[in-house]
C-alpha positions in Angstrom: -4.7 7.8 36.5 -7.2 4.9 36.7 -7.1 5.1 40.4 -7.6 9.1 40.5 -11.2 9.1 41.2 -10.9 6.6 43.9 -8.1 8.6 45.3 -10.1 11.7 44.8 -12.8 9.7 46.8 -10.8 8.5 49.7 -9.6 11.8 50.0 -13.0 13.1 50.6 -14.4 10.8 53.0 -11.4 11.1 55.2 -12.0 15.1 55.2 -15.5 14.5 55.9 -14.6 11.8 58.8 -12.1 14.6 60.7 -14.7 17.2 60.3 -17.1 14.7 62.0 -15.0 14.7 65.0 -13.9 17.7 65.4 -17.5 19.0 65.2 -18.5 16.0 67.9 -16.3 17.6 70.2 -16.9 21.4 69.7 -20.2 20.5 70.3 -21.9 21.2 73.7 -22.9 18.4 76.1 -25.8 19.6 76.6 -27.7 22.9 76.2 -30.2 23.3 79.3 -31.6 26.4 78.7 -33.8 27.2 81.4 -36.7 30.0 81.4 -36.2 32.9 83.9 -39.8 34.5 85.3 -40.2 36.7 82.3 -40.4 33.6 80.2 -36.8 34.7 78.6 -34.4 31.8 77.3 -32.2 30.5 80.3 -28.5 31.4 80.6 -26.6 28.1 81.1 -24.5 26.0 78.5 -22.7 22.9 79.5 -18.9 23.5 78.0 -17.8 21.2 75.2 -15.5 18.3 74.8 -12.2 20.2 73.9 -13.3 22.7 76.6 -13.0 19.8 79.6 -10.2 18.0 77.5 -8.3 21.2 77.9 -8.4 21.5 81.8 -7.9 18.2 83.1 -4.1 16.5 81.9 -4.6 12.7 81.0 -8.4 12.7 80.1 -10.2 11.7 76.4 -13.8 12.2 76.0 -15.0 9.2 73.8 -18.9 9.5 73.4 -21.7 11.0 75.6 -24.2 8.1 76.1 -26.9 10.7 78.0 -27.6 14.1 78.9 -29.7 15.3 81.5 -31.0 18.8 82.5 -27.8 19.6 84.2 -25.2 17.7 83.5 -24.2 15.1 81.2 -22.8 11.3 80.8 -20.3 9.5 78.5 -17.4 7.3 78.1 -14.1 8.3 78.6 -10.6 7.3 78.9 -8.3 9.2 82.1 -4.7 8.1 82.5 -5.0 5.2 79.8 -8.0 4.1 82.4 -11.6 3.6 80.8 -13.9 5.2 82.8 -17.5 7.1 83.0 -17.3 10.0 83.3 -20.5 12.5 84.3 -19.7 16.7 83.9 -22.1 19.3 85.5 -22.0 23.1 85.1 -22.8 23.3 88.7 -20.7 23.4 91.8 -22.1 20.0 93.5 -18.6 18.5 94.6 -19.1 19.0 98.1 -22.7 17.8 98.4 -21.6 14.8 96.5 -18.7 13.8 98.3 -20.6 14.1 101.4 -23.0 11.6 99.6 -20.1 9.4 98.6 -18.9 9.2 102.2 -22.0 8.4 103.8 -22.7 5.6 101.3 -19.1 4.5 102.0 -19.5 4.2 105.8 -22.9 2.4 105.1 -21.9 -0.5 102.4 -21.0 -3.3 105.1 -24.5 -2.9 107.0 -26.1 -2.9 103.1 -23.8 -5.1 101.2 -26.3 -5.8 98.5 -28.6 -2.9 98.3 -25.1 -0.6 98.3 -24.3 -2.4 95.3 -27.0 -0.4 92.9 -24.7 2.4 93.7 -22.0 3.7 90.5 -18.6 3.8 92.6 -16.7 6.7 92.2 -12.8 6.7 91.1 -12.3 10.7 91.2 -13.7 14.0 91.0 -12.9 17.2 90.0 -13.5 21.1 89.3 -12.0 23.1 86.6 -12.1 27.0 85.5 -13.2 27.7 82.2 -12.3 30.0 79.7 -15.0 31.9 77.8 -17.9 32.6 80.5 -20.0 33.8 77.9 -20.9 33.1 74.2 -23.4 34.6 71.9 -26.6 33.0 70.2 -29.2 33.4 67.6 -32.6 34.4 69.5 -34.9 32.5 66.9 -34.7 31.8 63.7 -36.7 34.9 62.6 -34.3 37.4 63.6 -30.7 38.3 63.6 -30.7 39.4 67.2 -28.4 38.3 69.2 -28.2 37.4 73.0 -25.3 36.4 75.8 -25.7 32.9 76.6 -23.7 32.7 79.9 -21.6 29.9 80.2 -20.1 28.0 83.6 -17.5 29.6 84.9 -16.4 26.2 86.3 -16.9 22.4 85.2 -17.6 19.7 87.9 -16.7 16.1 86.8 -16.7 12.7 88.5 -15.2 9.3 87.3 -16.9 6.3 87.7 -15.3 2.7 87.8 -17.3 1.2 85.4 -17.5 1.1 81.6 -19.2 -0.7 78.4 -22.3 0.8 80.0 -25.4 2.4 78.9 -28.5 4.5 80.3 -31.8 2.7 81.4 -33.2 4.9 78.6 -30.8 3.4 75.8 -31.5 0.0 77.3 -35.2 0.6 77.3 -35.5 0.5 73.3 -33.9 -3.2 73.2 -36.3 -5.9 73.2 -34.7 -7.5 76.1 -36.1 -4.7 78.5 -39.6 -6.1 77.2 -39.0 -9.2 78.6 -41.0 -9.3 81.7 -38.6 -11.1 84.0 -35.8 -8.4 83.1 -38.3 -5.8 83.6 -39.5 -6.9 87.4 -35.8 -7.5 87.8 -34.9 -4.0 86.9 -37.7 -2.6 89.1 -37.0 -4.5 92.2 -33.5 -3.6 92.2 -34.2 0.2 91.5 -36.5 0.1 95.0 -33.5 -1.5 96.8 -31.2 1.4 95.4 -33.5 3.5 97.3 -34.0 1.7 99.9 -30.4 1.7 100.7 -30.7 5.6 99.8 -33.4 6.8 102.5 -32.4 3.9 105.5 -29.0 6.1 105.0 -31.0 9.5 104.9 -30.4 10.4 101.3 -33.1 11.3 99.2 -32.7 10.9 95.7 -34.7 13.1 94.1 -34.1 13.2 90.4 -35.3 9.6 89.3 -34.9 9.9 85.4 -33.8 6.8 83.1 -30.7 9.3 82.1 -29.4 9.0 85.7 -29.7 5.1 85.8 -27.0 2.9 84.1 -27.1 -0.7 82.9 -24.3 -3.0 83.1 -24.9 -6.5 82.0 -22.5 -9.6 83.4 -20.7 -12.2 81.0 -24.2 -13.9 80.6 -26.0 -10.5 79.4 -27.9 -9.9 82.6 -28.9 -6.6 83.2 -27.8 -4.9 86.3 -28.8 -1.0 87.8 -26.7 1.6 88.8 -27.2 4.8 90.3 -25.3 7.8 89.5 -25.5 11.4 89.4 -26.0 12.5 93.1 -26.0 16.2 92.2 -29.9 16.6 93.6 -29.4 14.4 96.1 -30.3 15.7 99.7 -28.4 14.4 102.4 -30.8 14.7 105.7 -29.6 15.1 109.1 -31.3 12.3 110.7 -34.5 10.3 109.6 -34.7 9.1 113.3 -35.9 13.1 114.1 -37.4 13.3 111.2 -39.8 10.3 110.5 -41.4 11.0 107.2 -39.5 13.3 105.3 -41.4 16.2 103.3 -40.2 18.6 100.5 -41.2 19.8 96.9 -40.7 17.3 93.9 -37.6 18.1 92.3 -37.7 15.8 89.5 -36.9 17.1 86.0 -39.2 15.0 84.6 -42.7 16.0 85.0 -44.5 12.9 83.8 -43.0 11.5 86.8 -44.3 13.6 89.4 -46.2 12.2 92.4 -50.2 13.2 92.7 -49.0 14.5 96.4 -46.7 16.7 94.8 -49.4 18.1 92.4 -52.4 18.6 95.6 -49.9 19.7 98.0 -46.4 21.6 97.6 -44.9 19.1 100.0 -45.8 15.5 99.9 -43.9 12.5 101.5 -40.5 12.0 99.8 -40.4 8.5 100.2 -43.4 7.5 98.8 -43.3 10.0 96.2 -40.0 8.3 95.0 -41.9 4.8 94.8 -44.1 6.7 92.6 -41.9 8.2 90.2 -40.1 5.0 89.8 -43.1 3.1 89.2 -44.0 5.8 86.7 -41.0 5.8 84.6 -41.0 2.3 84.3 -44.1 2.1 82.7 -43.3 5.0 80.3 -40.2 3.2 79.4 -42.8 -0.2 78.7 -45.9 1.3 77.7 -44.7 4.7 76.0 -47.2 6.7 77.8 -47.4 8.8 80.8 -49.7 7.5 83.9 -52.2 9.8 82.6 -52.4 7.6 79.0 -51.1 10.0 76.8 -48.2 8.8 74.6 -44.6 10.5 75.5 -42.1 10.3 73.3 -39.9 12.7 71.1 -43.0 13.4 68.7 -45.2 13.7 71.8 -44.0 15.9 74.5 -46.4 15.9 78.1 -49.0 18.3 77.8 -48.1 19.2 81.5 -50.7 21.5 82.4 -53.3 18.8 81.5 -51.4 15.7 82.8 -51.4 17.7 86.5 -54.9 18.2 86.4 -55.8 14.6 85.8 -53.1 13.9 88.5 -55.1 16.4 90.7 -58.6 13.9 90.8 -57.0 10.5 91.7 -60.8 9.1 92.5 -62.5 9.6 89.1 -58.9 8.2 87.4 -57.7 4.9 86.8 -53.8 4.7 87.0 -52.5 3.7 84.8 -54.8 3.5 82.2 -53.3 1.2 79.8 -51.5 -1.7 80.5 -49.8 -2.8 77.5 -46.9 -2.4 75.3 -46.7 0.3 72.5 -48.0 -2.2 70.1 -50.9 -2.7 71.6 -50.0 -6.1 73.3 -50.5 -6.4 77.2 -48.1 -6.8 79.8 -48.2 -9.9 81.4 -50.1 -10.4 84.8 -47.0 -10.3 86.8 -45.6 -7.0 85.6 -48.8 -5.9 85.2 -49.8 -6.6 88.6 -46.4 -4.8 89.6 -47.0 -1.7 87.9 -50.4 -1.3 89.2 -48.8 -1.9 93.2 -46.2 1.1 92.3 -49.0 3.4 91.2 -52.4 2.3 93.2 -55.4 4.5 92.4 -55.7 4.7 96.3 -52.6 6.9 97.5 -53.3 4.9 101.0 -51.3 2.2 99.5 -49.0 4.0 98.3 -45.3 2.6 100.1 -42.1 3.9 100.8 -39.8 1.7 98.8 -38.5 -0.3 101.9 -42.4 -0.8 103.1 -43.1 -1.8 99.1 -40.2 -4.3 99.5 -41.5 -5.4 102.8 -45.0 -6.1 102.0 -44.2 -7.5 98.3 -40.9 -9.2 98.8 -41.9 -12.1 96.5 -44.4 -11.6 93.4 -46.5 -13.8 94.9 -48.0 -10.8 97.7 -48.7 -8.6 94.6 -52.3 -7.6 95.1 -54.3 -9.5 92.2 -55.6 -7.7 89.0 -59.1 -6.4 89.6 -61.7 -7.2 87.0 
């Protein structure tokens, strides 16, 4: 009888653990509500881990490491092999396969730059049951609205394990080391150069779509993932300066040219977006100077107004970490080169690497 309280406590802990696991598996990877023209809640919710595992034999989803507007990224086990898995409610497989075929064809010509693209093992698309589920519209009413579910789920499996997103890695102290930050920025530019040289536009540059792998010494390497929102161009030769609208899911990284004109030069815009992303991760701010985190969402209207007037707008205004300590000189110069206040000096990734291939060539800080 002495051990009865202990046994009861142990049983309760075990029950709580089981309920926690069941809740995690039944929770949607992401519920990306989009808004329609009337401002109403959006209509799509991603399937749960249980649903995905039920439609693909041999698959076990172990953990979610990133969520995006249209997809999720996680650790999984497929037929006994540890992999990364990316699931989307959209049907992107045909286009994504074409992109990976293009990448595979061009890997030998670009042995170094192509290493920054995540290798895929397999992909599949499966139908789902229960295409619609009800949800409460808000906490003030009991009215129910139908939230449509994807009728299919598209998944890709990648040959990497023990990975984390750039967003997660940016929270580690190592990311704030200027040598590592600079190395990752240059790796990102090389990955974009490879894609652009092979007629692929990577529209959705954000830290949830970038994977960080580490070697045995802990040295980090970038790997791009999630090609759902990429654009496969017919030929860069026939269209020397590809133009189009900004299609990224983060408005904080929108280039000024895309605010001033709907169509902008996509390759040059990618350099700005990459620079704005790294600046945000390092400083905790948008390029406008606004603090940007979960407690301080982007004021999109004010932000875009600021970007329209670059002549009287210092970009970026605060070259320091969140604790107010200044960026080291080389890191500050690199950020300024990626986000020039004179947009005539904004280069496409290939041009940037040619112009500033070595750190010594970076523009000097203006006093």
